N, C-alpha and C positions, 0 to 999 in steps of 0.2 A: 063852895064846891069847886069852883073854877080854879081858885088858887091852889087847892090841894092837888088837882090834876096837873097843874103846871109845875108844882113842886116835884111830884113824882116823875114827871117827864124830864125835868131838869136833872134829877138824881140819876135817872137811867142814862141820860146823855153823858153825864160825867163818868159814870161807871164804864160805858162803852169806850170813851176816850182813854180812860185809864187802862182798859184791856188792850187797846190798840198800841199804847205806848209800851206796855210790858211785852207784847208780842214783838214789836219792833226792836226792843232791847234784846230779847231772846234771839231773834234772827240775826242780830249784829255780831253775836259771839262767833268768832272764827272756828272752823272745825279743828279738832285736835291734830290731825295730820298736818294741816296747814301751819299750825303753831309749832309743832315739834320739828318739822323739817324746814319750815320757812325761816324761823328765827336763826338757826345756825348758818343756813345758806346766806341770809341777808348779812349776818355778821361777818362771814367769810368774804363776801363780795365787798363790803365796805372796808375791811382790813386790806384786801387786795388793792382797792382803790387808793387807800392812803399810801401803801408801799409803792405802788406804781407812780404816784404823783411825786413822791420823794425820789424815786429812781430817776424820773425824768429831769428833775432839778439837780441831780447828782448829790443828793443829801441822804441816800439810803445807808450810808456808813456812819450815821450819827450815833453818838454814844447811847442815847436813850431810845433807840429804834424799837426794841421789844415793848417797852412801857407805852410808847406812843401808839404802836399798833394795837396793843391791848386796850387802850382807851377807846380807839375807833371801833374795834370789834365788840367790846362790851356795850358801848353806847348803842350800836346798831341792834345787838341782841336784846337789850332791855327796851328798846323803842318799838320793836316789831309788834308785840301783842297789843299795846294800847293804840298804837297808830292804825293797826289793821281794824280794831274794833270801832274806833271813831270813823274811819273811812267807810266801813261797811254801814255804820249807822246813818251816815250822810248819804250813801249811795243806794240804799235799798229802794227798789221800785223806780229808779231813775234811768234815764237814757245812758247809753254807753259813754257819751262825751262827759256827762256829769259824773259818772262813776270814775272815769279816768282822772278827771280833775280832783275828785275827792281823795283818791289814792295818792296822786302826785302831791297834793298839798299836805296830807297828814303823814305820809312816809317821809317826805323830805323835811318837814318841820319837826316831826318827832325824832328822827335820827339826828339831825343837827342839834336840836335842844337837849337830848339825852347825852350826846357826846360832849356838848359844852358843859353840861352839868357835872359829868365826871371829870372833865378837865378843871373846872372851877373847884371841885372838892380836893383834887390833888394840889392845885395851886394854893388853896386855903390851908391845907395841911402843912405845906412848906413854910408859909409865912406865919403860921400860928405861933411859932417859937418866939416871935418878936411882939406878939400882941398882948394886950392887957388881960388880966384874969377874966375867966368866963363869967357872964352875967352882969358885968359893969356896963355903964353907958358907953364908955370908950370902946370896949370890946364889941358892942353891938354895931357901932359905926365902923370899926375896923373890919368886922365880919361882912357887913353889907358892901362896903366899898371894895374890899378885896375880891368878893364874889362878882361884883359888877365889872371890875377891871379884868378879871379872868374871862368873863363872857365876852367882853370887848376884844381881848387879845385872841380868843379863839376865833371869833368872827373875822378878824383881820388876817390872822396867820393860819388858822387851822381849817377854815372853810374851804380854801383852795385845794386841800388834800382829798376832797370828795370829787374833784374834777381831774381829768376828763372821764375816767372810767366809771366813777360813781353816778354821774349823770346819765350815761348810756344805760347802765344796769337799772337805775331808777326808772327810766323811761320804759325799758322793756318789761320790768316787773309790773309797772302800773298798767301797761297795755294788756298783759296776761291776766292780771286780777280783774280789770274792768271788763274783759271779754268773757270771763268765766261765768256764764249764765246759770249753770247748775248751782254753783256756790252762792250766788245771789238770791236764789229762790229758796234756799234751805230754811 
């Protein structure tokens, strides 16, 4: 009898924990206006950041300026929804400093990661003409190392295009998102 009561109690505890997780996941989903207006604004700000960094270095007249700005804008646009979701998931019910840190971590890492991924895909597309046929072991190694090299080159050369404007915008957006108490209680 005692084992049966403990089993029922354990099942109830697991069900309550599962309900809390589902509630936390549901609360982590950003509002539709924040997604619809935030993603294009974030994209435009990161595109502006890349352009301004190129302008400061007197490289804004580069031949591939439009494509480069498109990669930065698309990377930021695609990174906004998942980064916001993950940051909200980590920040729900936390103090303002923790919420700020979560937004700063996930927005910066997500934006850099997605932009680097788009850069790597473009890089891979260019070098694919010299690679072995798809599905071979040689192709797999070429694909992996070309992608890794593209990520490395982006981190070395492309990461600086997020500074100085992108860093300031990131800081301001994270302060705004962390301080938005109504959005966190939703």
